[in-house]
N, CA and C of each residue as an Amber inpcrd file, in Angstrom:
protein
   240
  10.3270000 -10.1470000  -0.6600000   9.4100000 -10.1540000   0.4460000
   8.0740000  -9.5990000  -0.0430000   6.9970000 -10.1940000   0.4440000
   5.6550000  -9.7700000   0.0680000   5.0390000  -8.9940000   1.2330000
   4.4390000  -7.8560000   0.9210000   3.7930000  -7.0320000   1.9280000
   2.3390000  -6.8090000   1.5450000   1.4920000  -6.7000000   2.5590000
   0.0730000  -6.4110000   2.3700000  -0.2390000  -5.1720000   3.2050000
  -0.7690000  -4.1460000   2.5490000  -1.1060000  -2.9090000   3.2500000
  -2.5570000  -2.5550000   3.0130000  -3.2120000  -2.1320000   4.0770000
  -4.5410000  -1.5630000   3.9390000  -4.4130000  -0.0570000   4.1220000
  -5.2830000   0.6750000   3.4370000  -5.2770000   2.1350000   3.5280000
  -6.6810000   2.6020000   3.8800000  -6.8170000   3.2830000   5.0010000
  -8.0740000   3.9230000   5.3770000  -7.9360000   5.4120000   5.0750000
  -8.7910000   5.9180000   4.2110000  -8.7250000   7.3240000   3.8120000
  -9.0480000   8.2160000   5.0080000  -8.2400000   9.2400000   5.2040000
  -8.5100000  10.2380000   6.2300000  -9.7010000  11.0620000   5.7450000
 -10.7130000  11.3000000   6.6140000 -11.8860000  12.0830000   6.1860000
 -11.4770000  13.4010000   5.5190000 -12.0860000  13.6560000   4.3640000
 -11.8100000  14.8680000   3.6080000 -10.5960000  14.7780000   2.6940000
  -9.9360000  13.6180000   2.6420000  -8.7060000  13.4760000   1.8560000
  -8.8490000  12.5210000   0.6620000 -10.0760000  12.2040000   0.2750000
 -10.2920000  11.2630000  -0.8360000  -9.6470000  11.7740000  -2.1170000
  -9.8740000  13.0260000  -2.4440000  -9.3000000  13.5810000  -3.6810000
  -7.7740000  13.5670000  -3.6470000  -7.2060000  13.8760000  -2.4900000
  -5.7460000  13.8640000  -2.3670000  -5.1910000  12.4510000  -2.5620000
  -5.8530000  11.4570000  -1.9550000  -5.3820000  10.0790000  -2.1080000
  -5.5090000   9.6250000  -3.5580000  -6.6100000   9.9610000  -4.2150000
  -6.7640000   9.5910000  -5.6240000  -5.6720000  10.2330000  -6.4730000
  -5.3100000  11.4580000  -6.1600000  -4.2330000  12.1340000  -6.8820000
  -2.8920000  11.4340000  -6.6450000  -2.6400000  11.0350000  -5.4060000
  -1.4060000  10.3150000  -5.0850000  -1.3400000   9.0110000  -5.8720000
  -2.4490000   8.2880000  -5.9040000  -2.4940000   6.9970000  -6.6030000
  -2.2750000   7.1910000  -8.1020000  -2.9430000   8.1910000  -8.6970000
  -2.8200000   8.4280000 -10.1390000  -1.3950000   8.8160000 -10.5410000
  -0.7180000   9.5480000  -9.6880000   0.6280000  10.0290000 -10.0390000
   1.7240000   9.2230000  -9.3360000   1.3890000   8.0540000  -8.8450000
   2.3240000   7.2520000  -8.0620000   3.5680000   6.8820000  -8.8580000
   4.7090000   7.2410000  -8.3050000   6.0010000   6.8910000  -8.8870000
   6.5220000   5.6750000  -8.1190000   6.3860000   4.5000000  -8.7270000
   6.7750000   3.2520000  -8.0630000   8.2540000   3.0000000  -8.3230000
   9.0530000   2.8900000  -7.2590000  10.4840000   2.6140000  -7.4360000
  10.7100000   1.2890000  -8.1650000  11.8570000   1.1810000  -8.8290000
  12.1850000  -0.0290000  -9.5990000  12.1810000  -1.2870000  -8.7540000
  12.5590000  -1.1690000  -7.4830000  12.6600000  -2.3590000  -6.6370000
  11.3500000  -2.7150000  -5.9290000  10.2630000  -2.0250000  -6.2670000
   8.9260000  -2.3390000  -5.7440000   8.0880000  -2.8760000  -6.8850000
   7.4350000  -4.0110000  -6.6580000   6.5340000  -4.5760000  -7.6570000
   5.1400000  -4.6860000  -7.0390000   4.1960000  -3.9060000  -7.5730000
   2.8230000  -3.9720000  -7.0740000   2.1540000  -5.1930000  -7.6830000
   1.6370000  -6.0590000  -6.8250000   0.9030000  -7.2470000  -7.2820000
  -0.5580000  -6.8850000  -7.5560000  -1.1700000  -6.2070000  -6.6010000
  -2.5550000  -5.7450000  -6.7550000  -2.7410000  -4.4550000  -5.9710000
  -3.5770000  -3.5930000  -6.5130000  -3.9720000  -2.3710000  -5.8140000
  -5.4720000  -2.2740000  -6.0170000  -6.2370000  -2.5170000  -4.9650000
  -7.6820000  -2.6260000  -5.0810000  -8.4110000  -1.6030000  -4.2220000
  -9.4880000  -1.0470000  -4.7590000 -10.4250000  -0.2520000  -3.9850000
 -11.4610000  -1.2230000  -3.4380000 -11.8350000  -1.0440000  -2.1830000
 -12.7630000  -1.9760000  -1.5480000 -14.0640000  -1.2810000  -1.1760000
 -15.1540000  -2.0270000  -1.1590000 -16.4170000  -1.5270000  -0.6250000
 -16.3490000  -1.6950000   0.8840000 -16.5130000  -0.6170000   1.6220000
 -16.4110000  -0.6900000   3.0790000 -14.9940000  -0.4290000   3.5260000
 -14.7280000  -0.7660000   4.7670000 -13.4090000  -0.5310000   5.3450000
 -12.5900000  -1.8010000   5.3220000 -11.3130000  -1.7510000   5.0950000
 -10.5260000  -0.5880000   4.7070000 -10.9180000  -0.1080000   3.3130000
 -10.4810000   1.0620000   2.9490000 -10.8500000   1.6510000   1.6590000
 -10.0550000   1.0730000   0.4940000  -8.7850000   0.7470000   0.7460000
  -7.9120000   0.1950000  -0.2930000  -7.0460000  -0.8990000   0.3110000
  -6.5900000  -1.7920000  -0.5530000  -5.6040000  -2.7920000  -0.1660000
  -4.5840000  -2.8800000  -1.3000000  -3.3360000  -2.9520000  -0.9080000
  -2.2640000  -3.0880000  -1.9020000  -1.3440000  -4.2230000  -1.4540000
  -1.0700000  -5.1270000  -2.3770000  -0.0760000  -6.1650000  -2.1240000
   1.0940000  -5.8710000  -3.0470000   2.2860000  -5.9370000  -2.4810000
   3.4610000  -5.5820000  -3.2670000   4.6780000  -6.3430000  -2.7760000
   5.6840000  -6.3810000  -3.6290000   6.9620000  -7.0020000  -3.2840000
   7.9930000  -5.9010000  -3.1090000   8.8100000  -6.0660000  -2.0860000
   9.9160000  -5.1500000  -1.8230000  11.0990000  -5.9760000  -1.3270000
  12.3150000  -5.5030000  -1.5560000  13.4860000  -6.2880000  -1.1580000
  13.6830000  -6.3720000   0.3570000  13.1310000  -5.3970000   1.1060000
  13.2860000  -5.4070000   2.5580000  12.2490000  -4.4810000   3.2010000
  12.2030000  -4.4880000   4.5260000  11.2260000  -3.6920000   5.2570000
  11.4460000  -2.1950000   5.0600000  12.6930000  -1.7820000   4.9700000
  12.9960000  -0.3590000   4.7970000  12.4050000   0.1820000   3.4950000
  12.5800000  -0.5620000   2.4100000  12.0310000  -0.1410000   1.1100000
  10.5050000  -0.1660000   1.1390000   9.9220000  -1.1650000   1.8060000
   8.4630000  -1.2540000   1.9180000   7.9230000  -0.0400000   2.6700000
   8.5650000   0.3220000   3.7810000   8.1230000   1.4630000   4.5680000
   8.2320000   2.7560000   3.7580000   9.3220000   2.9130000   3.0320000
   9.5090000   4.0960000   2.2080000   8.3840000   4.2310000   1.1730000
   7.9880000   3.1020000   0.5830000   6.8990000   3.1130000  -0.4000000
   5.5680000   3.4820000   0.2600000   5.2450000   2.8730000   1.3750000
   3.9600000   3.1130000   2.0390000   3.8600000   4.5390000   2.5790000
   4.9800000   5.1290000   2.9370000   4.9510000   6.5040000   3.4410000
   4.4570000   7.5020000   2.3950000   4.4150000   7.1100000   1.1400000
   3.8850000   7.9820000   0.0810000   2.4010000   8.2960000   0.2950000
   1.7010000   7.4680000   1.0820000   0.2530000   7.5910000   1.2460000
  -0.1820000   8.2780000   2.5450000   0.7300000   8.5050000   3.4770000
   0.3260000   8.9100000   4.8220000  -0.2890000  10.3090000   4.9270000
  -0.1340000  11.1480000   3.9430000  -0.7730000  12.4640000   4.0120000
  -2.2760000  12.3750000   3.7970000  -2.7430000  11.2470000   3.2210000
  -4.1650000  11.1240000   2.9000000  -4.8120000   9.8440000   3.4250000
  -4.0250000   8.9390000   3.9860000  -4.5850000   7.6680000   4.4510000
  -3.7750000   7.1240000   5.6240000  -4.4460000   6.2860000   6.4090000
  -3.7780000   5.6040000   7.5210000  -3.4560000   4.1890000   7.0450000
  -2.1650000   3.8710000   6.8960000  -1.7880000   2.5430000   6.4180000
  -1.5690000   1.5610000   7.5660000  -1.8330000   0.3030000   7.2750000
  -1.4810000  -0.8070000   8.1660000  -0.8310000  -1.8490000   7.2770000
   0.3910000  -2.2160000   7.5880000   1.1700000  -3.0830000   6.7130000
   1.6370000  -4.3240000   7.4520000   1.5330000  -5.4620000   6.7690000
   1.9950000  -6.7380000   7.3120000   2.8910000  -7.4210000   6.2880000
   3.7940000  -8.2330000   6.7930000   4.6240000  -9.0720000   5.9340000
   3.8130000 -10.3170000   5.6140000   3.7120000 -10.6410000   4.3340000
   2.9840000 -11.8400000   3.9220000   3.9510000 -12.9890000   3.6950000
   3.6010000 -14.1630000   4.1900000   4.4170000 -15.3550000   4.0100000
   3.5890000 -16.3890000   3.2540000   4.0400000 -16.8320000   2.0720000
   3.2910000 -17.8410000   1.3370000   3.0570000 -19.0880000   2.2080000
   1.8690000 -19.6140000   2.1490000   1.4880000 -20.7540000   2.9900000
   2.4260000 -21.9280000   2.7610000   2.8570000 -22.1420000   1.5350000
   3.7380000 -23.2760000   1.2610000   5.0990000 -23.1380000   1.9350000
   5.4430000 -21.9350000   2.4010000   6.7090000 -21.7250000   3.1110000
   6.5910000 -21.8900000   4.6190000   5.3980000 -22.1560000   5.0780000
   5.1900000 -22.2830000   6.5370000   5.4790000 -23.7010000   6.9940000
């Protein structure tokens, strides 16, 4: 399953989020496709693969102390 998450940094938590990203321990069953910093809002976007919603949520919860995440399930257009 493909997931797309945006991360809006909580004011005053930029350094904490950068530390989380630098030391990120990605579980074996999560594959990050892209992790991008953006100009403007949202501050970051990450696309990743996870075997199910539970694993995806567990991964995204790593960021909640420093950012507000919004996550969607991505469906390849050719599968629609």
